[in-house]
C-alpha positions as a Markdown table, in Angstrom:
| # | Residue | x | y | z |
|---|---|---|---|---|
| 1 | Met | 144.3 | -291.4 | -52.5 |
| 2 | Glu | 141.9 | -293.7 | -54.4 |
| 3 | Gly | 142.4 | -297.4 | -54.9 |
| 4 | Pro | 145.5 | -299.5 | -54.2 |
| 5 | Gly | 148.8 | -297.7 | -54.2 |
| 6 | Leu | 152.5 | -298.4 | -53.6 |
| 7 | Pro | 153.4 | -299.5 | -50.1 |
| 8 | Met | 154.5 | -296.7 | -47.8 |
| 9 | Ser | 156.6 | -298.9 | -45.4 |
| 10 | Asp | 158.3 | -302.2 | -45.4 |
| 11 | Ser | 155.6 | -303.9 | -43.4 |
| 12 | Glu | 152.9 | -303.2 | -46.1 |
| 13 | Glu | 152.4 | -305.7 | -48.9 |
| 14 | Phe | 152.2 | -304.4 | -52.5 |
| 15 | Arg | 149.0 | -305.5 | -54.2 |
| 16 | Pro | 148.9 | -304.2 | -57.7 |
| 17 | Phe | 145.5 | -305.7 | -58.8 |
| 18 | Ser | 142.4 | -306.3 | -56.8 |
| 19 | Arg | 139.4 | -307.9 | -58.5 |
| 20 | Arg | 135.9 | -306.5 | -58.3 |
| 21 | Leu | 134.4 | -310.0 | -58.6 |
| 22 | Pro | 136.5 | -313.0 | -57.6 |
| 23 | Glu | 136.8 | -315.7 | -60.2 |
| 24 | Phe | 135.1 | -318.4 | -58.1 |
| 25 | Lys | 132.0 | -316.3 | -57.5 |
| 26 | Phe | 131.8 | -315.5 | -61.2 |
| 27 | Trp | 131.9 | -319.2 | -62.2 |
| 28 | Ala | 129.5 | -320.2 | -59.4 |
| 29 | Ala | 127.0 | -317.5 | -60.4 |
| 30 | Ser | 127.4 | -318.5 | -64.1 |
| 31 | Ser | 126.9 | -322.2 | -63.4 |
| 32 | Arg | 123.9 | -321.5 | -61.2 |
| 33 | Ala | 122.3 | -319.4 | -64.0 |
| 34 | Val | 122.9 | -322.1 | -66.6 |
| 35 | Leu | 121.5 | -324.8 | -64.4 |
| 36 | Ile | 118.4 | -322.8 | -63.6 |
| 37 | Ala | 117.8 | -321.9 | -67.2 |
| 38 | Phe | 118.3 | -325.5 | -68.3 |
| 39 | Ser | 115.9 | -326.8 | -65.6 |
| 40 | Met | 113.2 | -324.2 | -66.6 |
| 41 | Thr | 113.1 | -325.8 | -70.1 |
| 42 | Phe | 111.4 | -328.9 | -68.6 |
| 43 | Phe | 108.3 | -327.0 | -67.4 |
| 44 | Glu | 105.5 | -326.0 | -69.7 |
| 45 | Met | 104.7 | -322.9 | -67.7 |
| 46 | Phe | 108.0 | -321.2 | -68.8 |
| 47 | Asn | 107.3 | -321.9 | -72.5 |
| 48 | Ile | 106.3 | -318.3 | -73.4 |
| 49 | Pro | 105.9 | -317.4 | -77.1 |
| 50 | Val | 108.2 | -314.6 | -78.2 |
| 51 | Phe | 107.9 | -312.6 | -81.4 |
| 52 | Trp | 111.5 | -312.8 | -82.8 |
| 53 | Pro | 111.9 | -309.2 | -84.1 |
| 54 | Ile | 111.2 | -307.9 | -80.6 |
| 55 | Leu | 113.7 | -310.4 | -79.2 |
| 56 | Leu | 116.3 | -309.3 | -81.7 |
| 57 | Leu | 115.8 | -305.6 | -80.9 |
| 58 | Tyr | 116.1 | -306.4 | -77.2 |
| 59 | Phe | 119.4 | -308.2 | -77.8 |
| 60 | Ile | 120.8 | -305.3 | -79.9 |
| 61 | Ala | 119.8 | -302.8 | -77.2 |
| 62 | Leu | 121.4 | -304.8 | -74.5 |
| 63 | Phe | 124.6 | -305.3 | -76.5 |
| 64 | Phe | 125.0 | -301.6 | -77.2 |
| 65 | Leu | 124.2 | -300.5 | -73.7 |
| 66 | Thr | 126.8 | -302.9 | -72.3 |
| 67 | Met | 129.5 | -302.2 | -74.9 |
| 68 | Lys | 129.1 | -298.4 | -74.8 |
| 69 | Arg | 131.7 | -297.9 | -72.2 |
| 70 | Gln | 134.3 | -300.1 | -73.9 |
| 71 | Ile | 133.7 | -298.6 | -77.3 |
| 72 | Leu | 134.1 | -295.0 | -75.9 |
| 73 | His | 137.3 | -296.1 | -74.1 |
| 74 | Met | 138.7 | -297.4 | -77.4 |
| 75 | Tyr | 137.8 | -294.2 | -79.3 |
| 76 | Lys | 139.4 | -292.2 | -76.5 |
| 77 | His | 142.7 | -294.0 | -77.1 |
| 78 | Lys | 142.4 | -293.8 | -80.9 |
| 79 | Tyr | 141.7 | -297.5 | -81.3 |
| 80 | Val | 139.1 | -298.3 | -83.9 |
| 81 | Pro | 138.0 | -301.9 | -83.5 |
| 82 | Trp | 136.8 | -302.2 | -87.1 |
| 83 | Ser | 138.9 | -301.2 | -90.1 |
| 84 | Ser | 139.0 | -301.9 | -93.8 |
| 85 | Gly | 142.5 | -303.5 | -93.6 |
| 86 | Lys | 146.0 | -302.5 | -93.3 |
| 87 | Ala | 146.9 | -298.9 | -94.3 |
| 88 | Arg | 149.1 | -298.8 | -97.4 |
| 89 | Tyr | 151.5 | -295.9 | -98.0 |
| 90 | Lys | 153.0 | -294.9 | -101.3 |
| 91 | Gly | 156.7 | -294.2 | -101.6 |
| 92 | Lys | 158.2 | -291.0 | -102.9 |
| 93 | Ala | 157.3 | -290.1 | -106.4 |
| 94 | Pro | 160.1 | -290.6 | -108.9 |
| 95 | Ala | 162.1 | -287.5 | -109.7 |
| 96 | Lys | 161.4 | -285.9 | -113.1 |
| 97 | Asp | 164.4 | -285.3 | -115.3 |
| 98 | Asp | 164.4 | -282.0 | -117.2 |
| 99 | Lys | 166.0 | -283.1 | -120.5 |
């Protein structure tokens, strides 16, 4: 059996959800990354010129590589994240009288 399951006896505790990354560790790592990035802006040695089209392509590639799994999951369950609006259906056509 993989992952957490239902308790088999009364002495076991039911734990329906276990996080891969605890919230405190996430916020600590995020805060540390922001502080390091902010402090690097004060030093001239980290001021590296970047050609903006290459930076844009890098961002797009990273975005699609990280979102691929989520987008495939949405397609699997027939959820399209972008649409052209609400679907509109027509009612029955009026009956034609043969007079």
